[in-house]
C-alpha positions as CSV (number, residue, x, y, z in Angstrom):
1,M,285.4,-35.4,-0.1
2,S,283.7,-32.1,0.4
3,G,282.3,-29.9,3.2
4,S,280.9,-26.5,3.7
5,D,284.3,-24.9,4.1
6,E,286.5,-27.0,1.9
7,T,286.7,-29.6,-0.9
8,H,289.3,-31.9,-2.2
9,I,289.8,-32.6,-5.9
10,E,292.2,-35.0,-7.6
11,V,294.4,-33.2,-10.2
12,A,297.3,-34.7,-12.0
13,G,297.4,-37.6,-9.5
14,Q,297.5,-35.2,-6.6
15,D,295.0,-34.4,-3.8
16,V,294.4,-30.7,-3.9
17,R,292.5,-28.9,-1.1
18,V,290.3,-25.9,-2.0
19,S,289.0,-23.9,0.9
20,H,285.7,-22.2,0.7
21,P,284.9,-23.6,-2.8
22,D,281.5,-21.9,-2.9
23,K,282.8,-18.4,-2.2
24,I,281.7,-16.0,-4.9
25,V,284.9,-14.5,-6.3
26,F,283.3,-12.6,-9.3
27,P,279.8,-11.5,-8.4
28,E,278.9,-10.3,-11.9
29,P,279.2,-13.7,-13.7
30,G,278.6,-15.6,-10.4
31,L,282.0,-17.3,-10.6
32,T,283.0,-19.2,-7.4
33,K,286.4,-20.1,-6.1
34,L,285.9,-23.7,-7.3
35,G,284.7,-22.4,-10.6
36,L,287.9,-20.5,-11.0
37,V,289.9,-23.6,-10.2
38,E,287.9,-25.5,-12.9
39,Y,288.6,-22.6,-15.4
40,Y,292.4,-23.0,-14.9
41,L,292.1,-26.8,-15.2
42,A,290.3,-26.4,-18.5
43,V,293.1,-24.2,-20.0
44,A,295.9,-25.8,-18.1
45,E,298.1,-26.7,-21.1
46,G,298.1,-23.0,-22.2
47,A,298.4,-21.5,-18.7
48,L,301.4,-23.8,-17.9
49,R,303.1,-22.8,-21.2
50,G,303.1,-19.3,-19.9
51,A,303.8,-19.8,-16.2
52,G,305.0,-23.3,-15.7
53,G,308.6,-23.9,-14.6
54,R,309.1,-20.2,-13.7
55,P,309.3,-18.6,-10.2
56,L,306.0,-16.9,-9.4
57,V,305.1,-13.9,-7.3
58,L,301.8,-14.8,-5.5
59,K,299.3,-11.9,-6.0
60,R,296.6,-12.8,-3.4
61,F,293.1,-11.4,-3.4
62,V,292.1,-12.8,-0.1
63,K,289.5,-10.0,0.5
64,G,287.9,-10.2,-3.0
65,I,288.4,-8.5,-6.3
66,D,287.3,-5.0,-4.9
67,A,290.1,-5.0,-2.2
68,E,293.7,-4.5,-2.9
69,P,295.8,-7.7,-3.2
70,F,299.0,-8.3,-1.4
71,F,302.1,-9.6,-3.1
72,Q,303.9,-12.6,-1.6
73,K,307.3,-13.5,-3.0
74,R,308.1,-16.2,-0.5
75,V,306.4,-19.6,-1.0
76,P,304.2,-20.6,2.0
77,K,306.2,-22.9,4.3
78,N,303.5,-25.5,4.3
79,H,303.4,-25.8,0.5
80,P,302.7,-29.3,-0.8
81,A,305.4,-31.6,-2.2
82,Y,304.3,-31.1,-5.8
83,I,305.2,-27.4,-5.6
84,D,308.8,-26.8,-6.5
85,T,310.8,-23.7,-5.4
86,A,313.6,-21.5,-6.7
87,T,315.5,-18.8,-4.7
88,L,315.7,-15.5,-6.5
89,R,318.3,-12.8,-5.5
90,Y,317.4,-9.2,-6.1
91,A,319.5,-6.1,-6.7
92,S,318.5,-4.8,-3.2
93,G,320.5,-7.7,-1.7
94,T,317.4,-9.6,-0.5
95,A,316.4,-13.1,-1.6
96,A,313.2,-15.0,-1.8
97,E,312.3,-18.7,-2.2
98,E,309.5,-18.5,-4.7
99,A,306.9,-21.0,-5.9
100,V,307.4,-22.9,-9.1
101,I,304.5,-24.9,-10.5
102,R,304.9,-27.8,-13.0
103,D,301.5,-29.2,-13.6
104,A,297.7,-28.6,-13.3
105,A,297.8,-29.5,-9.6
106,G,300.0,-26.5,-9.1
107,L,297.5,-24.3,-10.9
108,A,294.7,-25.5,-8.6
109,W,296.9,-24.9,-5.5
110,I,297.7,-21.3,-6.6
111,V,294.0,-20.5,-7.0
112,G,293.4,-22.0,-3.6
113,L,295.6,-19.4,-2.1
114,G,293.4,-16.6,-3.4
115,C,295.4,-15.8,-6.6
116,L,293.5,-14.8,-9.7
117,D,296.2,-14.1,-12.2
118,L,299.6,-15.8,-12.6
119,N,302.7,-13.6,-12.3
120,P,305.8,-15.5,-13.4
121,H,309.4,-14.1,-13.8
122,A,310.9,-14.1,-17.3
123,V,313.4,-16.9,-16.3
124,R,313.2,-20.7,-15.9
125,A,313.8,-22.2,-12.5
126,E,316.8,-24.0,-14.0
127,D,318.6,-20.7,-14.9
128,L,317.6,-17.7,-12.9
129,D,320.2,-15.3,-14.4
130,H,319.3,-15.5,-18.1
131,P,315.7,-14.7,-19.3
132,D,314.3,-16.8,-22.1
133,E,311.5,-14.3,-22.7
134,L,311.5,-10.6,-23.7
135,R,308.2,-8.9,-22.8
136,V,306.7,-6.0,-24.7
137,D,303.9,-4.4,-22.6
138,L,301.8,-1.9,-24.7
139,D,300.2,0.3,-22.0
140,P,297.7,2.8,-23.4
141,M,297.3,6.2,-21.8
142,P,293.7,7.5,-21.1
143,G,292.0,8.5,-24.3
144,V,293.6,5.8,-26.4
145,D,291.3,3.4,-28.2
146,W,291.9,-0.2,-29.1
147,S,292.6,0.4,-32.8
148,Q,295.6,2.6,-31.8
149,I,297.0,-0.1,-29.5
150,V,296.7,-2.7,-32.3
151,D,298.4,-0.3,-34.8
152,V,301.3,0.0,-32.4
153,A,301.4,-3.8,-31.9
154,F,301.9,-4.3,-35.6
155,V,304.8,-1.8,-35.6
156,V,306.3,-3.9,-32.8
157,R,306.0,-7.0,-35.0
158,D,307.9,-5.2,-37.8
159,V,310.7,-4.1,-35.5
160,L,311.0,-7.7,-34.1
161,A,311.0,-9.2,-37.6
162,D,313.8,-6.8,-38.6
163,A,315.7,-8.1,-35.7
164,G,315.0,-11.8,-36.6
165,L,312.5,-12.3,-33.8
166,V,309.0,-13.6,-33.5
167,G,306.3,-11.9,-31.3
168,W,303.3,-13.7,-29.8
169,P,300.5,-11.3,-28.9
170,K,297.9,-11.6,-26.2
171,T,295.4,-9.2,-24.6
172,S,296.6,-8.0,-21.2
173,G,293.3,-8.7,-19.6
174,S,292.9,-5.0,-19.0
175,R,293.3,-2.3,-21.7
176,G,296.6,-3.2,-23.3
177,I,298.4,-5.8,-25.3
178,H,301.4,-8.0,-24.3
179,I,303.7,-9.3,-27.0
180,L,306.0,-12.2,-25.8
181,V,309.2,-13.0,-27.5
182,R,311.0,-16.3,-26.9
183,I,314.8,-15.8,-26.8
184,R,317.7,-18.1,-26.1
185,P,318.8,-17.8,-22.5
186,E,322.2,-16.4,-23.3
187,W,321.8,-12.8,-22.1
188,D,321.4,-11.3,-18.7
189,F,318.7,-9.0,-17.4
190,R,320.6,-5.8,-18.1
191,E,321.1,-6.9,-21.8
192,V,317.5,-8.0,-22.2
193,R,316.2,-4.7,-20.8
194,S,318.6,-2.7,-23.0
195,A,317.2,-4.7,-26.0
196,A,313.6,-4.0,-25.0
197,Q,314.4,-0.3,-24.6
198,A,315.9,-0.1,-28.0
199,L,312.8,-1.8,-29.5
200,A,310.6,0.7,-27.7
201,R,312.6,3.7,-29.0
202,D,312.5,2.3,-32.6
203,V,308.7,1.8,-32.3
204,E,308.3,5.4,-31.2
205,A,310.4,6.6,-34.1
206,R,308.3,4.6,-36.6
207,A,305.0,5.6,-35.1
208,P,305.4,9.1,-33.8
209,G,302.3,10.3,-31.9
210,L,300.9,6.8,-31.7
211,A,303.6,5.2,-29.5
212,T,306.1,6.5,-26.9
213,A,309.1,5.2,-25.1
214,R,309.1,8.0,-22.5
215,W,309.3,6.6,-19.1
216,W,307.8,9.5,-17.3
217,K,304.0,9.3,-17.5
218,E,303.3,13.0,-17.8
219,E,305.4,13.2,-21.0
220,R,303.5,10.6,-22.9
221,G,300.3,12.4,-24.0
222,E,297.5,10.3,-25.5
223,S,299.8,7.5,-26.8
224,V,300.7,3.9,-26.2
225,F,303.6,3.4,-23.9
226,V,306.0,0.7,-24.9
227,D,306.9,-0.4,-21.4
228,F,310.4,-1.8,-21.7
229,N,311.0,-1.8,-18.0
230,Q,308.8,-4.9,-17.6
231,N,312.1,-6.7,-18.4
232,A,313.8,-5.6,-15.2
233,K,314.9,-8.4,-12.9
234,D,312.2,-7.8,-10.3
235,R,309.3,-7.4,-12.6
236,T,306.5,-9.9,-13.4
237,V,303.7,-9.7,-15.9
238,A,300.3,-11.5,-15.9
239,S,300.9,-14.6,-18.1
240,A,298.7,-16.1,-20.7
241,Y,295.2,-17.3,-19.6
242,S,295.5,-15.3,-16.4
243,V,292.1,-14.1,-15.0
244,R,292.3,-10.4,-14.1
245,A,290.5,-8.7,-11.2
246,R,287.9,-7.1,-13.5
247,P,284.1,-7.4,-12.8
248,D,283.6,-9.7,-15.8
249,A,286.5,-12.1,-14.9
250,R,288.4,-11.0,-18.0
251,V,291.3,-13.2,-19.3
252,S,294.7,-12.4,-20.7
253,M,294.0,-14.2,-24.0
254,P,296.6,-15.4,-26.6
255,L,295.7,-14.4,-30.1
256,R,296.9,-14.9,-33.6
257,W,298.1,-11.8,-35.4
258,D,295.2,-11.9,-37.8
259,E,292.8,-11.8,-34.9
260,L,294.0,-8.6,-33.3
261,R,292.0,-6.3,-35.5
262,T,288.7,-8.2,-35.2
263,R,288.6,-9.4,-31.6
264,R,288.1,-7.3,-28.5
265,P,289.4,-7.9,-24.9
266,Q,285.9,-8.0,-23.4
267,E,285.1,-11.2,-25.5
268,F,287.5,-13.2,-23.4
269,T,286.4,-14.1,-19.8
270,A,286.7,-17.1,-17.5
271,L,283.3,-18.2,-18.8
272,T,284.0,-18.0,-22.6
273,V,287.7,-18.9,-22.9
274,P,287.4,-22.7,-21.9
275,G,285.1,-23.2,-24.9
276,L,287.3,-21.3,-27.2
277,F,290.3,-23.2,-26.0
278,A,288.6,-26.6,-26.5
279,Q,287.5,-25.6,-30.0
280,H,290.6,-23.8,-31.3
281,G,293.5,-24.7,-29.0
282,D,296.2,-22.4,-27.9
283,A,297.3,-19.6,-30.3
284,H,300.7,-19.7,-28.6
285,A,301.1,-23.5,-28.9
286,D,304.3,-23.2,-31.1
287,M,305.9,-20.4,-29.1
288,D,308.6,-22.6,-27.6
289,D,309.7,-23.6,-31.1
290,T,310.9,-20.1,-32.0
291,P,313.7,-18.9,-29.6
292,G,315.7,-16.2,-31.2
293,S,318.8,-14.1,-30.7
294,L,319.0,-10.6,-29.1
295,E,322.0,-9.6,-31.2
296,G,319.8,-7.6,-33.7
297,L,318.2,-5.5,-30.9
298,L,321.4,-5.1,-29.1
299,Q,323.0,-3.8,-32.3
300,L,320.0,-1.4,-32.6
301,A,320.6,-0.2,-29.1
302,E,324.2,0.5,-29.9
303,S,323.3,2.4,-33.1
304,L,320.7,4.5,-31.2
305,G,323.1,5.5,-28.5
306,P,322.2,6.3,-24.9
307,A,318.6,7.1,-24.2
308,E,317.8,10.7,-23.1
309,K,318.1,11.1,-19.4
310,P,315.5,13.1,-17.4
311,P,316.5,16.5,-15.9
312,R,317.7,16.5,-12.3
313,R,317.1,19.0,-9.6
314,A,319.6,21.9,-9.4
315,D,319.8,21.6,-5.6
316,G,322.0,18.5,-5.8
317,T,319.5,16.1,-4.3
318,G,319.7,14.0,-7.5
319,R,315.9,13.8,-7.6
320,R,314.2,14.1,-11.0
321,Q,312.8,17.5,-11.9
322,S,309.8,17.2,-14.3
323,S,309.6,19.6,-17.2
324,M,305.8,19.5,-16.8
325,P,303.6,21.6,-14.5
326,L,302.6,18.8,-12.1
327,I,300.7,19.0,-8.8
328,E,300.1,16.1,-6.5
329,I,296.5,15.5,-5.2
330,A,296.7,12.5,-2.9
331,R,298.4,9.3,-1.9
332,T,295.9,6.6,-0.9
333,K,295.8,2.9,0.1
334,T,293.0,2.0,-2.3
335,R,291.8,2.9,-5.8
336,P,288.3,4.0,-4.6
337,E,290.0,6.4,-2.1
338,A,292.1,7.8,-5.0
339,D,289.1,8.2,-7.2
340,S,287.3,10.0,-4.4
341,A,290.2,12.4,-3.8
342,L,290.4,13.2,-7.5
343,A,286.6,13.9,-7.6
344,Q,287.0,16.2,-4.6
345,W,289.8,18.1,-6.2
346,Q,287.9,18.4,-9.5
347,Q,284.9,19.8,-7.7
348,A,287.0,22.4,-5.9
349,H,288.7,23.4,-9.2
350,A,285.9,22.8,-11.7
351,E,287.0,25.4,-14.3
352,V,290.5,23.9,-14.3
353,A,289.2,20.4,-14.5
354,R,287.3,21.2,-17.6
355,M,290.5,22.2,-19.4
356,L,292.3,18.9,-18.7
357,H,292.8,16.3,-21.4
358,P,292.2,12.6,-20.5
359,A,296.0,11.9,-20.3
360,D,296.5,14.9,-17.9
361,V,295.1,12.9,-15.0
362,L,297.8,10.6,-13.7
363,M,296.6,7.8,-11.5
364,D,299.6,5.7,-10.6
365,G,299.5,2.3,-9.0
366,M,302.6,2.2,-6.9
367,R,304.2,-1.0,-5.4
368,G,304.7,-0.8,-1.7
369,S,306.4,-3.3,0.6
370,S,303.8,-6.0,0.0
371,S,300.8,-4.3,-1.6
372,Q,299.9,-1.6,-4.1
373,W,299.0,2.0,-3.2
374,Y,297.9,4.9,-5.4
375,R,299.3,8.3,-6.2
376,V,297.1,10.9,-7.9
377,R,298.7,13.8,-9.8
378,V,297.5,16.3,-12.4
379,N,299.4,17.7,-15.3
380,L,298.4,21.3,-15.9
381,Q,300.1,21.6,-19.3
382,H,296.8,22.5,-21.0
383,V,295.8,25.1,-18.4
384,P,296.9,28.7,-19.0
385,E,299.7,29.5,-16.6
386,A,297.8,32.3,-14.9
387,D,294.9,29.9,-14.1
388,R,297.0,27.0,-12.7
389,P,296.3,26.2,-9.1
390,Q,299.3,25.9,-6.8
391,Q,300.4,22.8,-5.0
392,E,298.0,22.3,-2.0
393,P,298.2,20.0,1.1
394,L,297.4,16.5,0.0
395,L,293.8,15.4,0.3
396,A,295.0,12.1,1.5
397,D,298.6,11.2,2.6
398,Y,298.9,7.4,3.0
399,D,302.4,6.1,3.9
400,P,302.8,2.6,2.5
401,W,306.1,2.2,4.5
402,A,304.7,3.1,7.9
C-alpha cells in the first residue's frame, strides 16, 4: 500500500515501511528516499557482505545531505523483529545495544531511518571482542591527487603480501581509498590496532614523501595518511556500496586491483552502480574466503619498536605540545560555518593566506556527543616567523558539549 507520506514494500518476506518515499534526498541526480532504498536492494548481496551481521552505528541525515547528521549508537526501541541487536561495551565504561542487519529488509529499514551510508564495526555480532577485519584507510591531505593515493594503495598491498595477507580495495566514496583485510578472529582490538600501525609505519618507510603514519595532521604535509586508528574499538568506517553525502550520491565502490589506476571515484554513484553490479558482480565476492593471520604484522610491530610519541607540555598538564606553529581560527557546528570563518580570516590576513600551502589549512571534523563539529586551524610553517599572526580570539566558538 502507499500514501503521500509513506509506502510499504515487501523485502525478503518482510513488510518494510518507508516514510516520505518521494522526499528528494539528493537534488542533483533527483534521487528520492524510495530510490535510495531501491539502490540498496539492487546491491544488497554486496552491501550485506560488508555490513551484514555486524553492529552498526546509525548515521542519520534526517535534515538532508547539507545538514550535519547525528550518530545513534542505540537501536530504536521500536525496531522490527527482523532487526537483531548486539550490546557493545566501550572503553569509557558505557554500553550500547546496536542494530545488526541480516538481510535486504534490514537494509531497507536502515535507509528508512534517514541513513545514507552503512557504518559497521569490525566485529561480528557473535564475537564482539575479536575483529575479523583489519581496515586500512588511505586519507589524502589537501593537494594530493588520485594517482598518489593509488600509488600508496599498491605499497599497502605489498606490505600485506609480505605479511601473508590479502587486501581488498574500494573507493571511500569521498577522496580516499579503503583497503579491507579479512583476518581470523583470534586477536583483540589492541593487537589489531598495533598491527595496523606497524603496517602504516612500514608503508611510510617504503614510500617516503608519498605516505605518512603521523597521527598529528599538521605534520603530514601533502601526503596520504595511512589511518591506522580506524581499527580502534569505537571506530566505524563506511562499508562497501555505502552511499555518501556527496551531491552526486557517490558510492564507496569495491574494485579489483587492476581497476584502481583506470577508474575514478566520480564514476560510481547510486545511479550507475546498480548496472555495474548487475553486469560485473561484486569485486569483493571472494573476500570471506581469504581470512589470514596477524602474526606477520605483529612481528613487524615488534621489530619496529615503539612508535614515536608526540612532545608534551612542560607545564605538567600532559597535553600535547605541537612542534608546528599552529593557530586556531574557529570551532563551528557546521561545515559551511567553518568555511565562512576561514574565508573571513583569509580576507583579514590576505598576505599570509597567499603563503599557505594546501595542507597548511586544517579543517578537522570532530566527533561530539552525538554529532560532528568542526575545528579550523592554520599551520604557519611556510610563513616567515616575523610575518606570522598571533593567536586571536576565535571567530566562532561552538561548544559541542554544552
